[in-house]
C-alpha positions as CSV (number, residue, x, y, z in Angstrom):
1,M,-0.2,-0.1,-0.3
2,G,2.9,2.5,0.8
3,H,4.2,1.9,-2.8
4,Y,1.4,2.0,-4.3
5,L,1.1,6.4,-2.7
6,E,4.6,7.0,-3.0
7,V,4.0,5.9,-7.1
8,F,0.8,8.2,-6.9
9,N,2.5,11.1,-5.5
10,R,5.2,10.7,-7.9
11,K,2.3,11.3,-10.3
12,L,1.1,14.1,-9.3
13,K,4.5,16.2,-8.8
14,K,5.1,14.7,-12.3
15,N,1.6,16.4,-13.3
16,E,1.1,12.7,-14.8
17,L,-2.2,11.5,-16.2
18,I,-4.7,10.2,-13.5
19,L,-7.1,7.4,-14.3
20,K,-10.2,6.6,-13.1
21,D,-9.8,3.2,-12.1
22,E,-6.1,4.1,-10.3
23,L,-8.0,6.7,-8.3
24,K,-10.8,3.7,-7.4
25,L,-8.0,1.7,-5.6
26,L,-6.1,5.4,-4.3
27,L,-9.5,5.8,-2.3
28,H,-9.9,2.4,-0.7
29,L,-6.3,1.6,0.2
30,C,-6.2,5.0,2.5
31,Q,-5.7,4.6,5.9
32,S,-4.8,8.0,7.5
33,A,-5.0,11.3,7.2
34,E,-1.5,11.7,5.1
35,D,-3.0,9.3,2.4
36,M,-6.2,11.3,2.6
37,V,-4.2,14.2,1.3
38,T,-3.0,12.5,-1.7
39,A,-6.1,11.1,-2.6
40,S,-7.6,14.9,-2.1
41,G,-4.7,16.1,-4.3
42,A,-5.2,13.6,-7.0
43,I,-9.1,13.9,-7.2
44,Y,-8.9,17.9,-7.7
45,R,-6.3,16.8,-10.6
46,Y,-8.8,14.4,-12.0
47,H,-11.4,16.9,-12.2
48,E,-8.9,19.5,-14.0
49,E,-8.3,16.7,-16.7
50,N,-11.9,15.2,-16.8
51,S,-13.8,18.6,-16.7
52,N,-15.6,18.1,-19.9
53,V,-16.5,14.6,-19.2
54,A,-19.8,13.8,-19.8
55,F,-22.7,13.6,-17.0
56,G,-23.4,10.4,-15.4
57,E,-19.0,9.7,-14.7
58,F,-18.3,8.0,-11.4
59,K,-18.7,11.0,-8.4
60,F,-15.2,10.2,-6.3
61,G,-16.7,13.2,-3.4
62,P,-19.4,11.0,-1.8
63,L,-16.5,8.1,-1.3
64,F,-13.9,10.6,0.0
65,M,-16.7,12.2,2.6
66,R,-17.2,8.7,3.4
67,L,-13.9,8.1,4.2
68,C,-13.4,11.6,6.0
69,Y,-16.6,10.4,7.8
70,E,-14.8,7.3,9.4
71,L,-11.1,8.3,9.6
72,G,-12.5,11.7,11.5
73,L,-11.1,14.2,9.1
74,E,-14.6,16.8,9.5
75,E,-11.9,19.9,9.0
76,M,-10.6,18.5,6.0
77,A,-13.6,17.6,4.5
78,A,-15.4,21.2,5.2
79,D,-11.8,23.0,3.7
80,M,-12.0,21.0,0.6
81,R,-13.3,24.3,-1.4
82,G,-14.7,23.6,-4.9
83,F,-15.0,19.8,-4.4
84,F,-18.6,19.6,-4.5
85,S,-19.7,18.8,-7.5
86,D,-22.9,17.1,-6.2
87,S,-25.0,17.6,-3.4
88,T,-24.8,13.9,-2.0
89,S,-20.8,14.9,-0.3
90,F,-21.8,18.0,0.4
91,N,-24.2,16.5,2.9
92,I,-22.0,14.0,4.2
93,A,-20.5,17.1,5.0
94,I,-22.9,18.3,6.6
95,D,-24.1,15.5,8.1
96,M,-20.5,15.3,9.6
97,L,-20.2,18.2,10.9
98,F,-23.7,17.9,12.9
99,I,-23.1,14.8,14.4
100,K,-19.2,16.5,15.5
101,G,-21.3,19.5,17.1
102,L,-19.5,22.1,14.2
103,Y,-22.9,23.3,13.7
104,E,-21.6,26.5,12.5
105,N,-19.1,26.3,9.9
106,R,-19.7,29.2,8.1
107,D,-17.3,28.0,5.2
108,M,-20.0,25.7,4.2
109,K,-22.6,28.3,3.4
110,N,-20.3,29.4,-0.2
111,Q,-19.3,26.2,-1.7
112,G,-22.1,27.4,-4.8
113,V,-24.0,24.3,-4.0
114,P,-28.1,24.3,-4.9
115,F,-29.5,22.8,-1.6
116,N,-31.8,19.4,-1.8
117,K,-34.4,18.4,0.9
118,D,-32.0,16.7,3.4
119,T,-29.9,19.8,2.7
120,F,-32.1,21.8,3.9
121,T,-33.2,19.6,7.1
122,L,-29.7,19.4,8.1
123,A,-29.1,23.4,7.7
124,T,-32.6,24.0,10.0
125,G,-31.0,21.4,12.4
126,A,-28.1,23.2,13.1
127,C,-30.0,26.4,13.2
128,Y,-32.0,24.8,16.0
129,K,-28.4,23.3,17.6
130,L,-27.4,27.1,17.7
131,N,-30.2,28.1,19.7
132,T,-30.0,31.8,19.2
133,P,-32.0,34.5,17.6
134,E,-29.4,34.8,14.7
135,S,-30.2,31.0,14.1
136,Y,-33.7,31.9,14.4
137,R,-33.3,34.2,11.4
138,I,-31.6,32.1,8.8
139,C,-33.5,28.8,9.6
140,T,-36.9,31.1,8.8
141,A,-35.1,32.7,5.9
142,L,-33.6,28.8,4.9
143,I,-37.0,27.5,4.7
144,E,-38.5,30.5,2.9
145,E,-35.8,30.1,0.2
146,G,-36.7,26.7,-0.3
147,Q,-40.4,27.2,-0.5
148,T,-39.6,30.1,-2.7
149,K,-37.5,27.7,-5.0
150,G,-40.3,25.0,-5.3
151,H,-38.7,22.4,-3.3
152,V,-40.7,20.3,-1.4
153,M,-39.2,20.8,2.4
154,H,-39.1,17.8,4.1
155,R,-40.9,17.8,7.8
156,H,-38.1,17.4,9.9
157,A,-37.4,20.9,8.7
158,Y,-40.3,22.9,9.9
159,C,-40.2,20.8,13.2
160,F,-36.5,22.1,13.5
161,T,-37.9,25.7,12.5
162,V,-41.1,25.4,15.1
163,A,-38.9,24.2,17.7
164,L,-36.4,26.8,18.2
165,A,-39.0,29.2,18.5
166,L,-40.6,27.7,21.3
167,R,-37.3,27.6,22.8
168,L,-36.4,31.3,22.3
169,V,-39.9,32.8,23.1
170,I,-37.8,33.3,26.8
171,Y,-35.7,36.1,25.1
172,P,-36.2,39.4,25.1
173,L,-38.3,40.6,22.4
174,T,-39.9,37.2,21.1
175,F,-42.7,36.6,22.4
176,S,-44.0,36.9,18.9
177,L,-42.2,33.8,18.7
178,S,-45.1,31.7,19.6
179,L,-47.6,33.4,16.9
180,C,-44.6,32.2,14.4
181,A,-44.4,28.8,15.6
182,Q,-48.4,28.5,14.7
183,S,-48.0,29.7,11.7
184,V,-44.6,27.6,10.4
185,F,-46.6,23.9,12.3
186,G,-49.8,25.2,10.0
187,Q,-47.5,24.7,6.8
188,I,-46.8,21.2,7.8
189,M,-49.0,18.8,5.3
190,S,-48.6,16.0,8.1
191,T,-49.2,16.0,11.6
192,D,-49.7,12.6,12.6
193,S,-46.4,11.9,13.5
194,R,-45.0,12.0,17.7
195,I,-43.1,14.9,17.6
196,C,-45.4,16.6,15.6
197,Q,-48.1,16.1,18.0
198,N,-45.9,17.1,20.9
199,L,-44.8,20.4,19.0
200,K,-48.9,20.5,18.6
201,V,-49.3,21.0,22.3
202,L,-46.3,23.0,22.8
203,T,-47.2,25.7,20.4
204,L,-51.0,25.5,21.5
205,A,-49.3,26.3,25.4
206,M,-46.7,28.7,24.6
207,A,-49.2,31.0,22.9
208,G,-51.9,30.7,25.6
209,A,-54.5,28.4,24.3
210,V,-53.7,26.4,26.8
211,K,-57.6,25.4,27.0
212,K,-56.9,23.9,23.2
213,S,-53.5,22.3,24.3
214,L,-54.9,20.8,27.2
215,S,-58.3,19.2,25.0
216,V,-55.5,17.6,23.2
217,F,-54.2,15.8,26.0
218,T,-57.9,14.7,26.7
219,L,-58.6,13.3,23.4
220,A,-55.5,11.0,23.8
221,L,-56.5,9.8,27.3
222,G,-60.4,9.2,26.4
223,S,-58.8,7.6,22.9
224,S,-61.2,4.2,22.5
225,S,-58.9,3.0,19.8
226,P,-57.8,-0.8,19.0
227,A,-55.2,-2.0,21.2
228,F,-53.2,-2.8,17.8
229,I,-53.6,1.4,16.9
230,K,-50.3,3.2,18.9
231,K,-51.6,6.1,20.8
232,P,-50.3,9.3,21.2
233,E,-47.1,9.7,23.9
234,F,-45.7,13.2,24.9
235,T,-42.6,14.2,26.7
236,Q,-41.9,15.0,30.0
237,E,-40.8,18.6,28.5
238,V,-44.0,19.3,26.8
239,V,-46.1,17.6,29.7
240,R,-44.1,20.0,32.5
241,K,-44.0,23.4,30.3
242,T,-48.0,22.7,29.0
243,N,-48.9,22.1,33.1
244,Y,-46.9,25.4,33.6
245,K,-48.2,27.0,31.6
246,W,-51.8,26.2,33.0
247,M,-51.1,26.3,36.7
248,F,-49.2,29.5,36.5
249,N,-50.0,32.0,33.6
250,P,-52.9,34.3,35.0
251,T,-54.1,35.1,31.7
252,N,-55.7,31.4,30.8
253,E,-59.3,29.9,32.0
254,S,-57.9,27.6,34.6
255,Q,-60.1,28.7,37.1
256,K,-63.2,28.2,34.5
257,F,-61.8,25.0,33.2
258,G,-60.7,23.5,36.8
259,H,-57.3,23.1,38.6
260,T,-59.0,19.4,39.8
261,Y,-59.4,18.7,36.6
262,S,-56.4,19.9,35.0
263,F,-54.0,18.1,37.4
264,K,-56.1,14.2,36.9
265,V,-55.1,15.5,33.7
266,F,-51.3,15.6,33.8
267,L,-51.3,13.3,36.4
268,Y,-52.5,10.3,34.3
269,L,-50.4,12.0,31.7
270,T,-47.0,11.5,34.1
271,I,-48.1,7.5,34.3
272,F,-49.2,6.3,31.5
273,Y,-48.6,8.5,28.5
274,I,-45.1,10.0,28.8
275,V,-41.8,9.0,27.0
276,E,-38.7,9.5,28.4
């Protein structure tokens, strides 16, 4: 293997022609960061030599990115400027940065690769992790950009945006975010999933419609669906925040609806319906 890498390095220095099968073999032999440096130089050279090759030619980007993933070379992947000729390579790099906790890598924004629905999902997820008013602004701008360009947005992209808005309601001058969360949530086509049901309850509660959110709990508790149909499940965080809004929000309808009844509902949820 070492001899083959030496031969390849000599070819690069002499500007010799890089063949596709040779490059494939090189990538399969890479085992270290030093090997990957040789491979990246070879891929750049190969792309320069074959810039006019017809569409459908073998793409080395996804394979190279997966090697970076396995070898923990996320910084190398992010620095490959002009390398992302396809969205698959770009998305693998974004996913790698996301897993490693590198949510704010501004270099990735300037690669000139068109976003697809997976890219939008990863980008909104990174914004959610950053958890700042600025990241929410970016998140909503991404959603608007995707809709303007006619992309079919993945449900998770909307969910990340709604969840981020709800997390930021505690910030000064961001109380209107609960209404924004409702607006974005209303754009989700299918809301039958567990995450959507939890976001629906929390969105209603944070917007002050606590009675409506509690009615969702009540409906779930009173459901007489067959045993083989899975009943709604709610997270501890959603139940706790909704209960807090119900018991301590002076503008809610707790006196009209009854503290005792709401307490029984939340107690029952805590015992039977909460997901850890």
